[in-house]
C-alpha positions in Angstrom: 0.0 0.0 0.0 1.3 3.4 -0.9 1.9 5.6 2.1 -0.3 8.8 2.2 1.4 12.2 2.7 2.5 12.5 6.3 0.9 14.8 8.7 3.1 17.6 10.1 3.0 16.8 13.8 5.7 19.3 14.5 3.3 22.1 13.7 0.9 20.9 16.4 3.2 19.7 19.0 3.2 22.8 21.2 -0.6 22.7 21.7 -1.1 18.9 21.5 -1.9 18.5 25.2 -4.4 21.3 25.3 -7.4 19.0 24.4 -8.8 17.4 27.5 -10.2 14.5 25.6 -6.7 13.7 24.3 -5.3 13.7 27.8 -8.1 11.6 29.1 -7.6 9.0 26.4 -3.9 8.7 27.2 -4.6 8.2 30.8 -7.1 5.4 30.1 -4.9 3.7 27.7 -2.0 3.8 30.2 -4.3 2.5 33.0 -5.4 -0.4 30.8 -1.7 -1.3 30.1 -0.9 -1.2 33.8 -3.9 -3.4 34.4 -3.2 -6.0 31.6 0.6 -6.2 31.7 2.6 -7.2 34.8 4.9 -4.2 34.9 8.0 -4.0 37.0 10.8 -1.6 37.7 13.2 -4.1 36.2 11.7 -3.5 32.7 13.0 -1.5 29.8 10.2 -0.4 27.7 9.7 1.4 24.2 6.9 3.7 23.6 6.7 3.9 19.7 4.8 6.9 18.4 5.0 8.5 21.8 4.0 12.0 20.6 4.2 14.4 23.4 4.6 11.7 25.9 1.2 11.6 27.6 1.2 7.7 27.8 4.9 7.6 28.4 4.7 9.7 31.5 1.8 7.7 32.9 3.7 4.4 32.4 7.1 5.8 33.6 6.4 5.1 37.4 5.8 1.5 36.8 8.9 0.4 34.7 12.7 1.0 35.0 13.5 2.8 31.7 11.5 4.0 28.7 12.8 4.9 25.3 10.2 7.2 23.8 10.4 7.2 20.1 8.6 9.2 17.5 9.1 10.5 13.9 8.3 14.2 15.1 11.1 16.1 16.6 8.7 18.7 17.7 6.7 16.1 19.8 10.0 14.8 21.2 10.9 18.4 22.2 7.7 18.7 24.2 8.3 15.4 26.0 11.9 16.4 26.7 10.8 19.5 28.4 8.4 17.6 30.6 11.2 15.2 31.5 13.4 18.1 32.4 10.7 19.8 34.4 9.9 16.7 36.5 13.6 15.8 37.0 13.0 12.4 35.4 16.1 10.4 34.4 14.4 7.2 33.3 13.0 8.4 30.0 15.2 8.9 26.9 13.9 10.1 23.5 14.7 8.7 20.1 13.8 10.2 16.6 13.1 7.2 14.4 10.4 6.2 11.8 10.3 2.5 11.5 8.0 2.7 8.5 10.9 4.1 6.5 13.7 2.1 7.9 14.0 -0.8 10.4 16.5 1.0 12.5 15.3 -0.2 16.0 18.3 -0.9 18.3 18.2 -2.7 21.6 16.0 -5.3 23.2 13.0 -4.5 25.3 10.7 -6.1 27.9 7.7 -4.1 26.8 6.9 -2.3 23.6 3.7 -0.2 23.7 2.0 2.2 21.3 -1.2 4.2 21.4 -3.2 5.6 18.4 -0.2 5.1 16.0 -1.0 2.0 14.1 -3.7 3.6 12.0 -1.0 6.0 10.6 1.1 2.8 9.6 0.3 1.4 6.1 2.2 -1.9 6.6 1.1 -2.9 10.0 2.3 -6.4 9.8 5.9 -5.3 8.9 6.0 -3.0 12.0 4.7 -5.7 14.2 7.4 -7.9 12.8 10.0 -5.3 13.8 8.4 -5.1 17.4 8.5 -8.8 17.9 12.2 -9.0 16.9 13.0 -6.3 19.3 11.4 -8.0 22.3 13.2 -10.1 24.7 11.9 -13.7 25.2 8.9 -13.4 27.4 8.6 -9.6 26.4 5.2 -7.9 26.1 3.6 -6.1 23.3 0.6 -3.7 24.0 -0.9 -1.8 21.0 -3.9 0.6 21.4 -5.9 2.0 18.6 -9.3 2.8 17.1 -11.8 0.2 16.4 -12.9 0.2 12.7 -14.9 3.5 12.0 -16.4 5.2 9.0 -13.6 7.7 8.3 -15.3 10.5 10.3 -12.8 10.4 13.2 -10.1 12.5 11.6 -11.1 16.0 10.5 -7.7 16.0 8.6 -7.1 12.5 7.1 -3.5 13.4 6.1 -1.2 10.5 7.0 -4.1 8.1 7.9 -3.7 4.7 6.4 -6.5 2.9 8.2 -9.9 4.1 9.6 -9.3 2.0 12.7 -9.2 -1.8 12.8 -11.5 -4.8 13.4 -10.8 -5.9 16.9 -9.3 -9.2 15.7 -7.0 -7.8 13.1 -4.0 -6.9 15.2 -4.7 -10.0 17.4 -4.3 -12.3 14.5 -1.0 -10.6 13.4 0.6 -11.0 16.9 -0.5 -14.7 16.9 1.0 -15.1 13.4 4.3 -13.6 14.5 4.6 -16.1 17.4 3.1 -14.2 20.3 1.0 -16.1 22.9 -1.6 -15.2 25.5 -2.9 -12.7 22.9 -6.0 -10.9 23.9 -8.0 -7.8 23.1 -9.7 -5.6 25.7 -11.5 -2.3 25.7 -9.3 0.7 26.7 -11.4 3.9 26.1 -14.1 5.6 24.2 -13.5 8.9 22.5 -16.3 11.3 22.3 -16.5 13.9 19.6 -19.1 16.5 18.6 -20.2 16.6 15.0 -22.9 18.3 13.0 -25.0 15.1 13.4 -24.5 15.1 17.2 -22.2 13.4 19.5 -20.1 10.5 18.2 -18.4 7.7 20.1 -15.2 5.9 18.9 -14.1 2.9 20.9 -10.4 2.3 21.4 -9.2 -1.2 22.1 -5.9 -2.6 23.5 -4.2 -5.8 22.0 -1.7 -7.5 24.3 0.6 -10.4 23.5 3.8 -11.9 24.8 6.7 -13.5 23.1 8.0 -17.0 23.9 11.3 -18.7 23.8 10.5 -19.9 20.3 8.8 -16.8 19.0 9.5 -15.9 15.4 8.8 -12.9 13.2 8.9 -13.2 9.5 
């Protein structure tokens, strides 16, 4: 699938956290990850598509180290300011775009991502990269929109998928060798439209790698 033009997230980074619904969503996704994954302070985690770090900051107290990765330097600048303001030394940022080049270095106990996968055209390839970067027994936790009619994004620039059927990412994780794969509800996004209030469910898919996990 040909990638659409990418949205300029640098241009909106400074005001990204000003929408209460966006902050609430991040908190609910993070709370679902905390509930569904046995986190510990011995874990090294990767937040891919971290944006301004709303989920990163919420997960940070529950793990040892987090690499916060995004393709927008503007978003990473916002997160780095938060890290500095709070005196946090367990979050590092990394400017990467795994949809352009598989350049993920290191091994992780947990890889999580929120509201990023619908911007990724080749979801299977990205999940392959994630699974390869997990330690044996590592966890993958991916939150995104349920399939919707295309009305969620006012600006569809950079959108590859109008959400996903709940079983789609679950099937990919199973195909790549993950086990204990499950899908749970994470949040509901409310938006006002000309036709009234609309509701967009968000789900979390969780899986774990085994000793014999593969990704191809």
